[in-house]
C-alpha positions in Angstrom: 28.5 59.7 -40.4 27.8 57.0 -37.7 29.8 54.1 -36.5 27.7 50.9 -36.9 28.4 47.3 -36.0 26.4 44.5 -37.6 26.6 40.8 -37.0 25.6 38.0 -39.4 26.8 39.9 -42.5 27.9 37.1 -44.8 24.5 36.6 -46.3 20.9 37.7 -46.3 19.6 40.8 -44.5 23.0 41.5 -42.7 24.9 41.5 -46.0 22.4 43.9 -47.6 22.5 46.2 -44.5 26.3 46.6 -44.9 25.9 47.9 -48.4 23.0 50.3 -47.6 24.8 51.8 -44.6 28.1 52.2 -46.5 26.5 53.8 -49.5 24.8 56.3 -47.2 28.2 57.4 -45.9 28.4 55.5 -42.6 31.2 53.5 -41.2 30.5 49.8 -40.8 32.1 47.0 -38.8 30.8 43.8 -40.4 31.0 40.7 -38.2 30.6 37.2 -39.5 32.4 33.9 -39.3 32.9 34.3 -43.1 34.2 37.8 -43.9 34.8 37.1 -47.6 31.4 38.1 -49.0 31.7 41.6 -47.5 35.3 42.0 -48.4 34.5 41.2 -52.0 32.1 44.2 -52.1 35.1 46.5 -51.6 33.0 49.2 -50.0 34.5 52.4 -48.6 34.4 52.7 -44.8 33.6 49.1 -44.3 35.8 46.7 -42.2 35.0 43.0 -42.2 36.2 40.9 -39.3 35.9 37.1 -39.1 34.1 36.8 -35.8 32.2 34.0 -34.1 30.2 35.9 -31.5 30.1 32.8 -29.3 33.9 33.0 -28.8 35.3 35.4 -26.3 38.6 35.7 -28.1 36.8 36.8 -31.3 34.8 39.4 -29.3 38.1 40.7 -28.0 39.1 41.5 -31.6 35.9 43.6 -31.9 36.7 45.6 -28.7 40.3 46.1 -29.9 39.1 47.5 -33.2 36.6 49.9 -31.7 39.0 51.2 -29.1 41.8 51.8 -31.5 39.9 52.9 -34.7 36.6 54.4 -33.7 36.5 55.1 -29.9 32.7 55.1 -30.0 29.8 53.1 -31.5 26.5 54.7 -32.5 24.5 51.6 -33.5 24.8 47.9 -32.8 22.6 45.5 -34.8 22.5 42.0 -33.4 21.4 40.2 -36.6 23.4 36.9 -36.5 21.3 33.8 -36.0 21.7 30.0 -36.0 18.8 27.7 -36.9 18.5 24.0 -36.5 15.3 22.5 -37.9 14.6 19.2 -36.2 11.7 17.6 -34.3 12.1 18.2 -30.6 12.6 14.5 -29.9 15.7 14.5 -32.2 17.3 17.7 -30.8 20.2 17.0 -28.5 21.4 19.2 -25.7 24.4 20.0 -27.9 22.0 21.4 -30.5 20.3 23.6 -28.0 23.7 24.8 -26.6 24.9 25.6 -30.1 21.8 27.6 -31.0 21.6 29.5 -27.7 25.4 30.2 -27.8 24.9 32.2 -31.0 21.3 33.5 -30.7 21.4 34.5 -27.0 24.8 34.4 -25.4 26.5 35.9 -28.4 24.1 38.8 -28.2 24.7 39.1 -24.4 28.5 39.1 -24.7 28.7 41.5 -27.7 26.4 44.0 -26.0 28.6 43.7 -22.8 31.7 44.4 -24.8 30.3 47.3 -26.8 28.3 49.2 -24.1 31.3 51.0 -22.8 31.7 52.7 -26.2 28.1 53.7 -26.6 26.6 57.1 -25.6 23.1 57.9 -24.4 22.0 58.6 -28.0 23.1 55.2 -29.2 20.8 52.4 -30.3 21.0 48.7 -29.9 18.7 46.8 -32.3 18.2 43.1 -31.7 16.7 41.0 -34.4 14.3 38.3 -33.3 11.5 36.4 -35.1 7.8 36.2 -35.0 8.2 32.7 -33.8 9.6 34.1 -30.6 6.7 36.3 -29.9 4.3 35.1 -27.1 1.0 34.2 -28.6 2.2 34.0 -32.2 1.8 31.0 -34.5 4.4 28.4 -33.7 5.9 25.8 -36.0 7.3 22.3 -35.3 11.0 21.8 -35.6 12.0 25.2 -34.4 11.9 24.8 -30.7 15.6 25.7 -30.1 15.6 28.6 -32.6 12.3 30.2 -31.6 12.8 29.9 -27.9 16.3 31.4 -28.1 14.9 34.3 -30.0 12.1 34.7 -27.4 14.8 35.1 -24.8 16.3 37.9 -26.9 13.0 39.8 -26.7 12.9 39.7 -22.9 16.6 40.5 -22.7 15.9 43.7 -24.8 13.1 44.8 -22.5 15.2 44.3 -19.4 18.3 46.1 -20.8 16.1 49.1 -21.9 14.8 49.4 -18.3 18.3 49.0 -16.8 19.9 51.6 -19.1 16.9 54.0 -19.5 18.7 56.9 -17.7 22.3 56.4 -19.0 21.4 55.0 -22.5 21.7 53.6 -25.1 18.2 52.7 -26.2 17.3 49.0 -26.8 14.7 47.8 -29.2 13.9 44.4 -30.8 12.4 43.6 -34.2 10.5 40.3 -34.6 10.7 39.6 -38.3 8.2 37.6 -40.3 9.0 35.8 -43.6 11.8 37.2 -45.6 13.3 35.5 -48.7 16.7 34.4 -47.2 18.7 31.2 -47.0 17.6 30.8 -43.4 13.9 31.0 -44.4 14.6 28.1 -46.9 16.1 26.1 -44.0 13.1 26.6 -41.8 10.3 26.4 -44.5 11.6 24.8 -47.6 9.8 26.0 -50.8 8.0 28.9 -49.1 7.9 32.2 -51.1 8.2 35.2 -48.8 6.5 38.5 -49.5 9.7 40.5 -48.8 13.3 40.3 -50.1 16.3 40.5 -47.9 17.1 43.9 -49.4 13.7 45.3 -48.6 13.9 44.2 -45.0 17.4 45.4 -44.7 16.3 48.9 -45.8 13.6 48.9 -43.2 16.0 47.9 -40.4 18.6 50.5 -41.5 16.0 53.2 -41.3 14.7 52.0 -37.9 18.2 51.7 -36.4 19.0 55.3 -37.4 15.7 56.9 -36.2 13.7 54.4 -34.1 15.4 55.3 -30.8 13.7 58.7 -31.0 10.3 57.1 -30.7 10.9 53.7 -29.0 12.9 52.2 -26.1 12.4 48.7 -24.8 9.9 47.9 -27.4 9.1 44.8 -29.5 8.0 45.7 -33.0 6.5 42.9 -35.1 7.7 43.4 -38.7 5.5 41.0 -40.6 2.8 41.0 -43.2 2.3 37.2 -43.3 2.3 34.0 -41.3 5.0 32.8 -40.8 
C-alpha cells in the first residue's frame, strides 16, 4: 500500500486515477477545488480535500494532513491544469497569471511542501502536454497554457538533477489528445483516440514503476496530433 497525492481530481484523468489507485489498495489524497465528485465515489482509503494549489493556505491543509495522517508520501502526481483558449492579442496579463499560477507555481509550491515527506524511492510525476514539447506542433489560442506546461517540463528536468542523490525521482509525461472536458475546451468537436480512463491507467502504472527506469525524463504519451 502506497500513499499517493493527486491533483486535479474532480474530473477527467485525475478522477479516474483516484478510482484505479483506490481499487488497487493504495491510499489516496485527492486534491481539487471541488472535492464532491471524489467524495461521492465513497472509496475506501481515499481522502478528498478542497484545495486550490495556487493558494498557500490550501497547501498548508495538505501538509497538515500528511504530517498527521500519513507521515510519508510515496507518489505525487501533479495533474491539475488550467486552460484559457484565446488568441494571443486577446489574452490579458491576468489570464497569463491565472494559468501560470495553477500550471506552474501550483506545481512548484506543492512539490516544495511535499518533498520533506518523500524518500529516495518516491516518485513525482508531472503532467504536461505535447503542446509544451519543443519542436512539437503548436496551435493558436493556447499560448498561455502550452508555455506554462513547457515550463513544467524544464522544471522536472532540473529537479531530477538537483535531487538525483537524495531522491525522489522526477519525471514528466507530455500527453496527447485524450477525451476529456479540457480537450473539448481546447479543440471543440475533436474525437480523441484515448479515453480518460485509458490514460489514467497508463499514468497509474507509470507512477508505480517508472522511477525504476527513468529520472528527469520527458515521455511523450501520444498517438496522434494534437
